[in-house]
N, C-alpha and C positions, 0 to 999 in steps of 0.2 A: 324392671324395665318398663318405661311408660309406653302408652299406646302409640304415640307419635313415632317413637324410635322403632317400635315393632312394625308399624306400617311402612316406615322407611326401609327396614330390612326386607320385609316381604316384597315391597316394590322392586328393590334391587334384585331379589332372587327370581323375580318374574323375567329377568333378562337371561336366566340360565335355562337353555333349551335342552330337553331330553333328546339325544341324537337319534334314538330309534323311532320315537313318535312325533318329533318335531313340534312339541308343545312344551311350554315352560314347566318347571318343577313345582311351582306353586299351584297352578291350575290342575296339574295332574294329581295333586294331593300327596306329593312325595315328602313334603316338609312336615314333620310330626311335631317338633318342639324347638323353641329358641330359649336359650338360657344364657344370661350374662352375669359375670361376677364383678366385684368392685374394681378389679384391675382393668376391666374393659375387654376381658376375654369372652368371646361369644362362642357357645357350643350350639351348632346346628345339628339336631338329630333328624335324620332323614332316611329314606329307603330308596331303592331302585325298583324299576318296573320288573326286572328279572334278576334272580340270584345269579351271581357269577357274571354279571354284566361286564364285558371287556372294557367298557368306557367309564368305569367307576372313577378311575384316576383323573380322567378328563373332566368329569362332572365336578369332582372335589376342587380341582384347580379353578374351574369356572365360578364356583360358589365363592371361593376366596377372592378371586378378582372382582366379582360383582360387588362384594362388600367392602372393598379396599377404600372406596371414596367416602365412607360414612365415618366422620371424625370420632365418634364415641367408641368405635370398635378398634381396639389395639391389636387383637389377635383373634384368629378364627380357628376353631377345631371342628371338623366335620365328622360326626359320629354316624356311620352307616349301619343301620339295623335292619333285620328282616322279620322282626317280631314287634308289633303285629304285622302280618304280611300285607302288602299292598293289594288292593282290589280296585276294580273300575268304579266301585261305589264312592271312593274317596275323591274322584275327579269332580271338578266344577262343571256346571251346566255348559259353560263355554267350551271346555275341553271335550265333553261328550258330543256336543254339536259338531265341533271341528273334526272329530274322528268318526262321526256318523254312528255313534252308539245311542241307542234308545234309552 
């Protein structure tokens, strides 16, 4: 996957807002990996800020919808993992400022 496509995907994923924190999943550092096969199936490996997050299904749907407009992507698989566990250290400077974290 080339850098332009990766940038497009990450840009689209910035539209997916974590409902609990009100910040997008990219700036929160929730997106761990992107992998695309020859058939155009994209696997998004990501985590959630809390295990057992009741909104996991909603976030998965939002990820799929956000990526629907990118022509290279034919199918999206969202792989939610909890290892490595998410920490505030993964957040961007923007997310930390928005949440008032030093």
